[in-house]
TIMAR-632443 format. One record per residue (C-alpha): residue in one letter; x, y, z; residue number from 1. Coordinates in Angstrom, 2 decimals, decimal comma. Layout:
BEGIN
NODE; A; X; Y; Z; NUM
...
***
This chain:
BEGIN
NODE; M; 26,86; 2,29; -1,49; 1
NODE; E; 24,44; 3,60; -3,94; 2
NODE; V; 21,65; 1,22; -5,20; 3
NODE; I; 18,63; 1,57; -7,58; 4
NODE; L; 15,54; 0,17; -5,83; 5
NODE; I; 13,61; -2,34; -8,01; 6
NODE; K; 10,52; -2,61; -5,52; 7
NODE; D; 8,96; -0,25; -2,98; 8
NODE; M; 10,80; -0,71; 0,41; 9
NODE; E; 9,14; 0,74; 3,53; 10
NODE; N; 11,39; 3,18; 5,35; 11
NODE; L; 13,89; 3,12; 2,45; 12
NODE; G; 12,24; 4,41; -0,73; 13
NODE; Y; 10,16; 3,56; -3,68; 14
NODE; A; 10,88; 1,64; -6,92; 15
NODE; N; 13,39; 3,63; -9,16; 16
NODE; D; 14,79; 5,63; -6,40; 17
NODE; I; 18,55; 5,83; -6,00; 18
NODE; V; 19,31; 5,46; -2,28; 19
NODE; N; 22,65; 5,20; -0,22; 20
NODE; V; 22,82; 2,11; 2,06; 21
NODE; K; 25,61; 0,38; 3,84; 22
NODE; P; 27,40; -2,06; 1,55; 23
NODE; G; 26,89; -5,03; 3,61; 24
NODE; Y; 22,97; -4,39; 3,58; 25
NODE; A; 23,14; -3,95; -0,21; 26
NODE; N; 25,32; -6,98; -1,07; 27
NODE; N; 23,75; -9,38; 1,50; 28
NODE; Y; 20,14; -8,49; 1,47; 29
NODE; L; 18,80; -6,00; -1,09; 30
NODE; I; 20,62; -7,27; -4,17; 31
NODE; P; 20,26; -11,01; -3,58; 32
NODE; Q; 16,66; -10,66; -2,73; 33
NODE; G; 15,87; -8,69; -5,89; 34
NODE; Y; 14,90; -5,59; -4,05; 35
NODE; A; 17,79; -3,47; -5,63; 36
NODE; K; 20,60; -3,36; -8,02; 37
NODE; A; 23,85; -1,63; -8,06; 38
NODE; A; 23,70; 2,04; -9,26; 39
NODE; T; 26,46; 1,91; -11,88; 40
NODE; A; 26,86; 4,66; -14,39; 41
NODE; S; 25,30; 2,72; -17,13; 42
NODE; A; 22,41; 1,58; -14,83; 43
NODE; K; 21,66; 5,26; -14,01; 44
NODE; K; 21,55; 6,22; -17,70; 45
NODE; V; 19,05; 3,24; -18,42; 46
NODE; L; 16,97; 4,40; -15,38; 47
NODE; A; 16,98; 8,00; -16,63; 48
NODE; E; 15,64; 6,92; -19,94; 49
NODE; N; 13,10; 4,69; -18,57; 50
NODE; L; 11,80; 7,37; -16,26; 51
NODE; K; 11,57; 9,83; -19,09; 52
NODE; Q; 9,39; 7,47; -21,03; 53
NODE; R; 7,29; 6,50; -18,04; 54
NODE; A; 6,46; 10,08; -17,00; 55
NODE; H; 3,18; 10,23; -19,06; 56
NODE; K; 1,92; 6,81; -17,84; 57
NODE; D; 2,63; 7,95; -14,18; 58
NODE; A; 0,49; 11,00; -14,63; 59
NODE; K; -2,47; 8,84; -15,53; 60
NODE; I; -1,83; 6,24; -12,79; 61
NODE; L; -1,67; 9,20; -10,25; 62
NODE; A; -4,97; 10,59; -11,50; 63
NODE; D; -6,46; 7,19; -11,21; 64
NODE; A; -5,29; 6,67; -7,73; 65
NODE; Q; -6,61; 10,05; -6,58; 66
NODE; A; -9,99; 9,27; -8,05; 67
NODE; L; -9,99; 5,95; -6,17; 68
NODE; A; -8,92; 7,69; -2,87; 69
NODE; E; -11,88; 10,07; -3,30; 70
NODE; T; -14,29; 7,15; -3,81; 71
NODE; I; -12,96; 5,22; -0,94; 72
NODE; S; -13,13; 8,20; 1,43; 73
NODE; N; -16,85; 8,77; 0,73; 74
NODE; L; -17,87; 5,13; 0,72; 75
NODE; P; -20,06; 3,88; 3,63; 76
NODE; L; -18,60; 0,52; 4,65; 77
NODE; T; -20,14; -1,84; 7,25; 78
NODE; L; -18,55; -5,06; 8,36; 79
NODE; S; -20,74; -7,60; 10,01; 80
NODE; M; -18,79; -9,83; 12,30; 81
NODE; K; -19,73; -12,46; 14,99; 82
NODE; A; -19,78; -10,79; 18,33; 83
NODE; E; -21,08; -11,07; 21,84; 84
NODE; E; -21,67; -8,09; 24,09; 85
NODE; G; -19,63; -5,92; 21,86; 86
NODE; K; -16,61; -8,09; 21,66; 87
NODE; L; -15,74; -9,84; 18,44; 88
NODE; F; -14,83; -13,43; 17,88; 89
NODE; G; -11,58; -12,91; 16,18; 90
NODE; T; -10,28; -9,52; 14,69; 91
NODE; V; -10,99; -7,29; 11,69; 92
NODE; T; -7,97; -7,29; 9,51; 93
NODE; A; -6,84; -5,68; 6,20; 94
NODE; T; -7,98; -8,85; 4,32; 95
NODE; D; -11,54; -8,27; 5,78; 96
NODE; L; -11,54; -4,63; 4,55; 97
NODE; A; -10,07; -5,59; 1,11; 98
NODE; E; -12,89; -8,17; 0,68; 99
NODE; A; -15,65; -5,65; 1,81; 100
NODE; L; -14,40; -3,08; -0,73; 101
NODE; A; -14,17; -5,85; -3,42; 102
NODE; A; -17,96; -6,48; -2,60; 103
NODE; K; -18,52; -2,92; -3,41; 104
NODE; G; -16,63; -3,22; -6,75; 105
NODE; I; -13,39; -1,56; -5,66; 106
NODE; T; -10,24; -3,42; -5,88; 107
NODE; V; -7,50; -2,73; -3,36; 108
NODE; D; -4,83; -5,08; -2,39; 109
NODE; R; -4,89; -6,08; 1,25; 110
NODE; K; -1,09; -5,15; 1,51; 111
NODE; Q; -1,93; -1,71; 0,75; 112
NODE; I; -4,34; -1,31; 3,61; 113
NODE; S; -2,92; -0,82; 7,18; 114
NODE; V; -5,26; -1,24; 10,19; 115
NODE; E; -4,78; -1,90; 13,79; 116
NODE; P; -6,26; -5,08; 15,03; 117
NODE; I; -9,87; -4,38; 15,83; 118
NODE; K; -11,63; -6,56; 18,54; 119
NODE; T; -14,83; -4,56; 19,42; 120
NODE; V; -17,83; -3,32; 17,69; 121
NODE; G; -17,74; 0,42; 16,71; 122
NODE; E; -16,57; 2,97; 14,18; 123
NODE; Y; -12,99; 2,86; 12,92; 124
NODE; E; -10,54; 4,24; 10,33; 125
NODE; A; -7,88; 2,54; 8,35; 126
NODE; A; -5,21; 3,85; 5,95; 127
NODE; A; -4,79; 2,79; 2,37; 128
NODE; R; -1,61; 3,55; 0,44; 129
NODE; L; -2,80; 3,61; -3,14; 130
NODE; H; 0,23; 5,32; -4,73; 131
NODE; K; 3,38; 6,79; -3,31; 132
NODE; E; 1,80; 10,21; -3,30; 133
NODE; V; -1,83; 9,18; -2,52; 134
NODE; K; -3,12; 7,87; 0,79; 135
NODE; A; -6,83; 7,32; 1,53; 136
NODE; T; -8,68; 7,01; 4,74; 137
NODE; I; -11,14; 4,14; 4,82; 138
NODE; K; -13,97; 4,97; 7,41; 139
NODE; F; -15,92; 1,80; 8,42; 140
NODE; S; -18,11; 0,44; 11,08; 141
NODE; V; -18,17; -2,93; 12,68; 142
NODE; V; -21,47; -4,37; 13,81; 143
NODE; A; -22,51; -7,67; 15,34; 144
NODE; A; -23,79; -10,24; 13,02; 145
NODE; E; -27,24; -11,67; 13,86; 146
***
């Protein structure tokens, strides 16, 4: 069954993509949850017209995301966490990184950042998905708070 995605779905596609899924998955999950709608002929025509109008806006959004990715990649970031003998009390999460970036004046949603749980002091990297075509690497160091 063909559906038009309304929201980005990991491992399935991005918003406004037309994808083939099994009918049960579409009718029982995607459509009732508001993640997709049925890809009828009229819905496809409306989608094509909307995509045509949105092409110019998307170019600007892509350029902004690339500039943000460049800024994030070159930004020195240090997180100060409670630690004893190199081991942290707790973990460094995407929320911590989003707050550290916000302190530097860069707004990135925590849901766009993917990082493995960090439990020791050291140098690390995290990935930020800023746009469907733009991914940035956040390099940061975790130090013990005094």
